[in-house]
C-alpha positions in Angstrom: 5.4 54.7 -31.6 3.8 58.0 -31.6 5.2 60.5 -34.1 3.8 63.4 -32.3 6.0 62.3 -29.2 8.9 61.6 -30.7 10.1 65.2 -30.6 9.0 65.9 -27.2 11.6 66.7 -24.7 11.9 65.9 -20.9 14.3 67.6 -18.4 15.5 66.2 -15.2 16.0 69.2 -12.5 17.0 68.8 -9.1 19.7 69.5 -6.2 23.3 68.0 -6.6 23.5 64.5 -5.2 19.8 63.6 -5.2 20.3 60.7 -7.7 19.3 62.9 -10.8 22.0 61.3 -12.9 21.4 57.8 -11.6 17.6 58.0 -12.7 18.9 59.4 -16.2 21.0 56.5 -16.6 18.2 54.3 -15.6 15.9 55.9 -18.2 18.0 56.1 -20.9 20.6 53.2 -20.6 23.4 53.2 -23.1 21.3 55.7 -25.6 22.8 58.9 -24.3 25.4 61.4 -25.3 27.9 63.6 -23.4 29.2 67.0 -24.6 29.4 70.6 -23.6 27.2 73.4 -23.7 28.4 75.7 -26.3 30.5 78.5 -24.6 30.7 76.8 -21.2 32.4 73.9 -19.8 29.2 72.7 -18.1 28.5 68.9 -19.3 25.2 68.6 -21.3 23.9 65.2 -21.1 21.1 64.1 -23.6 19.5 60.5 -24.1 16.7 58.9 -25.7 13.8 57.3 -23.7 11.2 54.9 -25.1 8.4 54.5 -22.8 6.3 51.5 -22.3 3.8 52.5 -24.4 6.1 53.1 -27.4 6.4 56.8 -26.9 10.0 58.5 -27.7 11.4 61.4 -25.8 14.8 63.2 -25.6 15.7 63.3 -22.0 18.2 66.3 -20.6 20.1 65.6 -17.5 20.5 69.3 -16.2 23.5 70.3 -14.0 22.6 69.9 -10.3 21.3 73.1 -8.8 20.3 74.2 -5.3 18.0 77.5 -6.7 17.2 78.8 -10.3 18.4 82.3 -8.8 21.8 81.3 -10.5 24.9 81.9 -8.8 27.3 79.6 -10.4 28.2 78.1 -13.6 26.1 75.3 -13.4 23.0 77.0 -12.0 23.2 79.5 -14.7 23.2 76.7 -17.5 20.0 75.1 -15.8 18.2 78.4 -15.3 18.6 79.1 -18.7 17.6 75.6 -20.6 14.5 75.8 -18.2 13.6 79.2 -19.6 14.5 78.4 -23.0 17.5 81.3 -23.3 20.3 79.0 -24.3 20.8 79.1 -28.1 20.1 75.9 -29.9 17.7 74.8 -26.6 14.1 75.2 -26.4 11.8 74.9 -23.5 11.2 71.4 -22.0 7.9 69.9 -22.8 7.8 68.2 -19.3 9.8 68.9 -16.0 10.8 66.2 -13.7 11.8 67.6 -10.5 14.0 64.8 -8.6 14.3 64.8 -5.1 16.1 62.9 -2.2 13.2 61.3 0.0 15.7 61.4 3.0 16.3 65.2 2.5 13.3 66.9 1.6 13.4 69.9 3.7 16.4 70.9 1.6 15.2 69.6 -2.0 11.5 71.2 -1.6 12.9 74.6 -2.0 13.8 73.7 -5.8 10.4 72.1 -6.2 8.6 75.3 -5.1 10.9 77.5 -7.5 10.2 75.0 -10.5 6.7 74.9 -9.6 6.4 78.7 -10.1 7.7 78.5 -13.8 4.3 77.0 -14.7 5.7 74.4 -17.0 4.2 70.6 -16.9 6.0 69.0 -14.2 6.4 65.9 -12.3 8.2 65.4 -8.7 10.4 62.1 -8.4 10.6 61.2 -4.9 13.9 59.5 -5.4 15.5 57.1 -2.8 12.1 56.2 -1.4 13.4 52.8 -0.2 16.3 54.6 1.8 13.8 56.8 3.5 11.7 53.9 4.5 14.7 51.9 5.7 15.6 55.0 7.9 12.1 55.2 9.3 11.1 58.3 7.3 7.6 58.0 6.2 6.4 60.1 3.2 2.6 60.2 2.3 3.0 60.4 -1.3 -0.6 61.4 -1.8 -0.7 64.2 0.9 2.6 65.5 -0.8 1.1 65.4 -4.1 -2.2 67.4 -2.8 0.1 69.9 -1.1 2.4 70.6 -4.1 -0.7 70.3 -6.5 1.7 68.5 -9.2 1.9 64.5 -9.7 4.2 63.0 -7.4 5.8 59.4 -7.8 8.1 57.3 -6.0 11.6 56.0 -7.8 14.8 54.2 -6.8 17.0 55.0 -9.5 19.7 52.5 -8.3 17.4 49.3 -9.1 16.1 47.8 -12.2 12.3 48.9 -12.5 12.9 51.6 -10.2 11.4 54.2 -12.6 8.3 52.4 -13.3 5.9 54.8 -11.7 7.8 57.4 -13.5 7.2 55.8 -16.9 3.6 55.2 -16.3 3.1 59.2 -15.5 5.2 60.1 -18.5 2.7 58.0 -20.6 -0.3 59.4 -19.0 0.9 63.0 -19.4 1.7 62.4 -23.4 -1.5 60.7 -23.6 -3.3 63.6 -22.4 -1.3 66.3 -24.3 -0.5 64.8 -27.7 0.9 67.8 -29.2 0.4 71.6 -29.6 2.3 74.8 -28.9 5.7 74.8 -26.6 5.0 75.7 -23.2 5.9 79.5 -21.9 7.9 79.6 -18.5 7.1 82.2 -16.1 10.2 84.0 -15.6 10.9 83.8 -11.6 11.5 87.2 -9.9 14.7 88.3 -8.4 15.2 86.8 -4.8 14.1 88.9 -1.8 14.7 88.1 2.0 10.7 87.8 2.2 10.3 85.5 -0.5 13.1 83.4 1.0 11.2 83.3 4.1 7.9 82.6 2.6 9.4 79.3 0.9 11.0 78.3 4.1 7.6 78.6 5.9 5.9 76.6 2.9 8.3 73.9 3.0 7.9 73.5 6.8 4.0 73.3 6.2 4.4 70.9 3.4 6.6 68.9 5.7 4.1 68.6 8.4 1.3 67.6 6.3 3.3 64.8 4.3 6.4 63.7 6.1 6.7 61.8 9.5 10.3 61.5 10.7 11.4 59.1 13.5 12.4 60.6 16.8 16.2 61.2 17.0 18.0 61.4 20.4 20.8 63.9 19.3 22.4 64.5 22.6 25.4 62.6 21.9 25.8 64.4 18.4 25.5 67.6 20.2 27.8 66.7 23.1 30.5 65.7 20.3 29.9 68.9 18.4 30.7 70.9 21.6 34.1 69.7 21.2 34.6 69.1 17.7 33.0 72.5 16.3 34.5 74.7 19.2 36.7 77.1 17.3 40.1 76.1 19.5 39.2 72.7 20.7 37.8 71.6 17.5 41.1 72.8 15.3 43.3 70.7 17.8 41.1 67.6 17.1 41.4 68.1 13.4 45.0 68.6 13.6 45.2 65.5 15.9 43.3 63.6 13.1 45.2 64.6 10.5 48.6 63.9 12.3 47.5 60.5 13.3 46.5 59.6 9.7 50.2 60.6 8.5 51.4 58.5 11.2 49.4 55.4 10.2 50.6 56.2 6.4 53.9 54.8 7.3 53.2 52.3 10.4 50.5 50.2 8.8 51.7 50.0 5.2 55.0 48.8 5.9 53.9 44.9 5.9 52.2 44.9 2.5 55.0 47.3 0.9 57.5 45.0 1.7 55.8 42.0 0.2 55.2 44.1 -3.1 58.8 45.3 -2.9 59.8 41.3 -2.4 57.5 40.4 -5.3 59.1 43.0 -7.6 62.5 41.9 -6.7 61.8 38.1 -7.5 60.3 39.0 -11.1 63.2 40.9 -11.7 65.8 38.3 -11.0 63.8 35.7 -12.5 63.8 38.0 -15.8 67.6 38.6 -15.3 68.6 35.2 -15.0 66.2 33.5 -17.5 66.5 36.2 -20.5 69.7 36.1 -22.4 71.6 39.7 -22.3 70.4 41.9 -24.8 67.6 44.6 -25.6 64.5 42.7 -24.5 66.1 41.8 -21.0 67.2 45.4 -20.6 63.7 46.6 -21.5 61.7 44.4 -19.1 64.3 44.4 -16.1 65.3 48.1 -16.5 62.3 49.6 -18.0 59.3 48.1 -17.1 60.2 46.1 -13.9 62.3 49.1 -12.7 59.9 51.8 -13.7 56.5 50.3 -13.1 57.7 48.2 -10.0 59.2 51.2 -8.5 55.8 53.0 -8.4 53.3 50.0 -7.4 55.3 49.6 -4.0 53.5 52.7 -2.9 49.9 51.3 -3.7 49.3 50.5 0.2 50.3 54.1 1.4 48.0 55.4 -1.0 45.0 53.2 0.1 45.8 53.6 4.0 45.6 57.5 3.2 42.3 57.3 1.5 40.8 54.7 3.8 41.2 57.3 6.5 39.7 60.1 4.3 36.7 57.8 3.3 36.4 56.7 7.0 35.9 60.5 7.9 33.6 61.2 5.3 31.2 58.6 5.9 31.1 59.3 9.6 29.8 62.7 9.0 33.0 64.5 10.2 34.4 66.0 6.9 31.6 68.7 6.7 32.5 69.8 9.9 36.2 70.2 9.3 34.7 72.4 6.2 32.7 74.5 9.2 35.9 75.0 11.0 38.3 76.0 8.3 35.5 78.3 6.8 36.8 81.2 9.1 40.5 80.5 8.3 40.2 80.6 4.6 38.1 83.8 4.9 40.9 85.4 6.6 43.1 85.0 3.4 40.4 85.7 1.2 38.7 82.7 0.1 35.3 81.9 0.9 33.7 78.7 2.6 32.7 77.5 -1.0 36.0 76.9 -1.9 36.8 74.1 0.8 35.1 71.2 -1.2 36.9 72.2 -4.2 40.5 72.2 -2.2 39.6 69.3 -0.3 38.9 67.1 -3.6 42.4 68.2 -4.6 43.9 66.2 -2.0 42.8 63.2 -4.3 43.7 65.0 -7.6 43.4 68.5 -8.5 41.7 67.8 -11.8 38.3 66.9 -10.0 39.1 69.6 -7.4 39.5 72.3 -10.2 36.2 70.9 -12.1 34.5 71.4 -8.6 34.9 75.3 -8.6 31.9 75.6 -10.8 29.8 75.7 -7.5 31.6 79.3 -6.9 29.5 81.9 -7.8 31.7 84.7 -7.8 34.1 84.3 -10.8 37.0 85.7 -8.8 37.0 83.5 -6.1 36.5 80.6 -8.4 39.7 81.9 -10.3 41.6 82.0 -7.1 40.7 78.8 -5.9 41.8 77.2 -9.4 45.1 78.8 -9.1 45.8 77.4 -5.6 44.2 73.9 -5.8 47.3 72.5 -7.3 49.3 73.3 -4.1 47.1 70.8 -2.2 49.1 67.8 -1.8 47.5 65.0 -4.3 47.8 61.6 -4.1 50.5 61.5 -6.9 52.9 63.2 -4.6 52.8 60.6 -2.1 55.0 58.0 -4.2 57.8 60.7 -4.4 57.3 61.7 -0.8 57.4 58.1 0.1 60.4 57.6 -1.5 62.6 60.2 0.0 61.3 59.9 3.4 62.1 56.0 3.2 65.5 56.7 1.9 66.9 59.5 4.1 64.5 59.7 7.2 65.3 57.2 9.9 62.3 54.9 10.7 62.4 55.7 14.6 59.9 56.8 17.1 60.1 60.0 19.1 58.9 59.8 22.7 58.2 56.1 22.2 54.8 57.0 20.3 55.2 59.1 17.1 56.8 57.9 13.9 59.5 60.3 12.7 58.8 59.5 8.9 55.2 60.4 9.5 56.0 63.5 11.2 57.9 64.5 8.2 54.9 63.6 5.9 52.7 65.5 8.0 54.9 68.6 7.7 54.8 68.2 3.9 51.4 68.1 3.6 51.0 71.1 6.0 53.5 72.9 3.7 51.2 72.4 1.0 48.1 73.9 2.8 50.1 76.7 4.1 51.5 77.7 0.8 48.1 77.6 -0.7 46.9 80.1 2.0 49.7 82.3 1.8 49.3 82.5 -2.0 45.7 83.5 -1.4 46.5 86.1 0.8 48.7 87.4 -1.7 46.0 87.6 -4.2 43.7 89.3 -1.9 46.5 91.9 -1.2 46.8 92.5 -5.2 43.0 93.6 -5.3 41.7 90.2 -6.3 39.0 90.3 -3.8 37.7 94.1 -4.7 34.2 94.0 -5.9 33.9 90.2 -5.1 30.6 89.0 -3.6 30.8 87.1 -0.2 28.9 83.9 0.0 28.0 82.4 3.2 28.9 78.5 3.5 25.9 76.9 4.3 26.2 73.2 5.4 23.6 70.6 6.6 25.8 68.8 9.3 24.7 65.2 9.1 24.4 62.8 12.2 27.3 61.0 13.2 27.3 57.4 12.1 29.5 54.4 12.1 31.3 54.2 8.5 29.4 51.6 6.2 32.2 48.9 5.2 30.7 48.7 1.7 31.3 52.2 1.0 34.7 52.5 2.3 35.8 49.2 0.5 34.0 50.4 -2.6 35.9 53.6 -2.5 39.3 52.0 -2.0 38.8 49.9 -4.9 37.8 52.8 -7.1 40.9 54.6 -5.9 43.0 51.3 -6.6 41.6 51.1 -10.0 42.7 54.5 -11.0 46.2 54.1 -9.3 46.7 50.5 -11.4 45.1 52.3 -14.6 47.7 55.0 -14.5 50.4 52.5 -13.7 49.4 50.2 -16.5 49.2 53.3 -19.2 50.7 56.3 -18.4 53.5 55.3 -16.3 54.2 52.0 -18.4 54.4 53.8 -21.7 56.3 56.6 -20.4 59.0 54.5 -18.7 59.3 52.2 -22.0 59.9 55.5 -23.7 62.4 56.7 -21.2 64.2 53.4 -21.4 64.4 53.6 -25.3 65.8 57.4 -25.0 68.1 56.1 -22.0 69.4 53.0 -24.1 69.9 54.6 -27.7 72.6 55.5 -29.1 74.3 52.7 -27.5 77.9 53.3 -25.8 80.9 53.4 -28.1 83.5 50.9 -28.3 85.8 51.3 -25.1 83.5 53.3 -23.5 84.4 53.8 -19.7 81.0 55.5 -18.4 77.5 53.9 -18.2 75.8 53.5 -21.3 73.0 55.8 -20.2 75.9 58.6 -20.5 75.8 58.4 -24.3 72.3 58.1 -25.0 69.7 60.9 -25.9 68.1 61.1 -22.2 71.9 61.1 -20.5 72.7 63.9 -23.0 69.8 65.8 -22.3 70.3 65.3 -18.6 73.8 66.5 -18.9 72.7 69.5 -20.6 69.9 70.4 -18.1 72.3 69.9 -15.1 73.7 73.4 -14.9 70.2 74.7 -14.6 69.4 72.5 -11.7 72.7 72.3 -9.8 72.2 75.4 -7.9 69.4 73.5 -6.3 71.2 70.4 -5.6 69.9 68.3 -8.4 72.0 65.8 -10.5 71.5 64.9 -14.4 69.5 61.7 -13.1 66.9 63.9 -11.3 66.8 66.5 -14.1 65.8 63.2 -16.7 63.0 62.0 -14.2 61.4 65.6 -13.9 60.5 65.5 -17.7 58.5 62.4 -17.9 56.8 63.6 -14.4 55.3 66.3 -16.4 52.7 64.0 -17.5 51.9 62.4 -13.9 53.8 63.1 -11.0 54.4 59.7 -9.6 56.1 58.8 -12.9 59.3 60.6 -11.7 59.7 57.6 -9.4 59.3 55.3 -12.1 61.7 57.1 -14.1 64.4 57.5 -11.4 64.1 53.3 -11.2 65.0 53.0 -14.9 67.6 55.6 -15.1 69.3 54.3 -12.1 68.9 51.0 -13.2 70.7 51.7 -16.6 73.2 53.8 -14.6 74.4 51.0 -12.5 77.3 48.9 -13.8 76.3 45.8 -11.6 73.1 43.8 -11.6 71.2 46.4 -9.2 67.7 46.6 -9.8 64.7 48.9 -9.2 63.6 47.2 -6.0 67.2 48.8 -4.4 66.2 52.4 -5.7 66.0 53.8 -2.3 69.4 52.6 -1.0 70.9 53.9 -4.4 69.7 57.0 -4.1 70.4 57.3 -0.3 74.3 56.5 -1.4 74.2 59.0 -4.3 72.3 62.0 -3.0 73.2 64.1 0.0 70.5 65.1 2.5 70.5 68.4 1.2 69.6 67.2 -2.5 66.7 64.8 -1.1 65.1 67.7 1.0 65.1 70.2 -2.1 63.5 67.7 -4.2 61.0 67.3 -1.4 60.7 71.1 -1.5 60.3 71.2 -5.4 57.4 68.8 -5.3 55.5 71.0 -2.7 55.0 73.5 -5.5 55.8 72.2 -9.1 52.8 71.6 -11.2 54.4 68.1 -12.5 51.0 67.5 -14.2 49.9 68.2 -17.8 46.4 67.1 -17.0 46.1 69.9 -14.1 47.2 72.6 -16.8 44.8 71.1 -19.4 41.6 71.5 -17.0 42.9 74.8 -16.1 42.6 75.6 -19.9 39.2 73.9 -20.4 37.6 75.4 -17.2 38.9 79.1 -17.7 38.6 79.0 -21.7 42.2 80.7 -22.0 45.9 79.5 -22.2 46.6 82.7 -20.3 45.8 81.0 -16.7 47.5 77.9 -17.1 50.7 79.7 -18.4 50.6 81.8 -15.2 49.9 78.8 -12.9 52.7 77.0 -14.3 55.1 80.1 -14.3 54.4 80.9 -10.5 54.5 77.2 -9.5 57.8 76.6 -11.0 59.2 79.9 -9.7 58.2 79.0 -6.2 59.3 75.4 -6.6 62.9 76.6 -7.7 63.2 79.3 -5.1 61.9 76.5 -2.2 64.3 73.9 -3.7 67.5 76.7 -3.7 66.9 78.2 0.0 66.2 74.1 1.4 69.5 73.0 -0.4 71.6 75.8 1.0 69.9 75.9 4.6 70.6 72.2 5.0 73.7 72.6 3.7 74.6 75.5 5.8 73.5 73.9 8.8 76.2 71.1 7.9 73.4 68.0 7.3 74.0 67.9 3.8 
């Protein structure tokens, strides 16, 4: 191994989604560490590469950036690292500028900026196989001549896909065995003339080195005349969302009944096989009642994400972003907030992390503060339980499912609440001095969704849900069972045993606080473990009601139990509560991590709990006043 090369550093630079991290993983294998850059929440990935000739280098995977003229936290870190301005970091010996061969028009702008740094550089033409499959011919030698730097093809997702890059690195190390560290040329501030010059240079290079197949775009243009129309497009988007929520109840009914029957059979087997005692109660009333009560909602979550993945793979979601950009701007948000808020429909945690791409600090803070109002998938089990128990499974006009209509209204309520909060923040002067950033989107061609991509996405979502069921939800339901079972009821007790337990007493202590919004002590108990994850509340209700029952009723009968025990006003109040309440410690933790202060998660939790309590109070008393409670 070359001792001179052992301390050399290679940095991977490129746009987001160009395959840079996949190439980093291919080069370094398991020899990598992930941490945060000092003082910021941006990830620092570093690994060790040993080349075929035995040279050893440190490899940095820099955060994805569209430009070295930083506007976001990620781009600021990338710029600082390549310029050697971060404490503890030195200027990389070699830059590998990773590009997506299928989107060179966008990627080459970063290559031109990196070239002006004057550092040793190699361009990795990644996804070269995908480009060929799509009929895109990239003349590597012509591109190399036009850029004046080495260009190699890579396929980061295949073993051996970096062979040409490794050969180029070895050649460069052999030609540059040592010497002083390079000094980068600081990029000048961006100007309109400079940006336009880069655009012209990109067009010139593409004309020399890239041939793309002729594409008949008339059909796409005809669809976009409707899909992107400010009125017709919004109606289409609302219709699509409306149909999705109809399908969540209609399509998932059969698999839900199958899971419910399985849970019931397992519960009956445990109850009839094991003798009465703590073990049978733990398994039947704790594990099966709690975990089984949540597991039954997996089909509805998968149906929802099936449609989201289909819309994403078909090319429609960027068009939805374009349509909603004007709406968000009217309440003080920018178009850059769309993707983080869209991600929050799956989970607020990745949505909040995605705000790093928002350059203006105030816009980013506003987006973080409203992201938990997006209806994440963890709320769906709660919504589905209450809607299934209290809303009749009937059709309106012979077409529309009433339960799906209610679910659609809850999702719209979350979005409307987020927009209202953003408007209030704007009125409070949040937008003063903020920088307005135009939303730039490259609209992909419409295409039929790839079944493999959709299946992989559904499998990933199922794994996430089942992992939570098997870890967080299982642990908390077992803990709740213990707190709900001990201390045991005294001799001659006339009430259910749970009334004498730690959990029962805590619920009765909390009941005066929640009674004005129509909640009973069982709901008060369920809301506490629901702080860890919203869907835990369903399992907690299953455990509490299983232990509250004087008969042998098990968790699979939770919906009929609450339908008998609660009023419609209570159910509606709990639905209103869950539109707002931040019942997720993970969300508050990631807000603390991203903002660097405890003040913001405290503000977030405070205003969301206040809104939740007010919404539940108004809903409960309105439904009661209407005589429906």
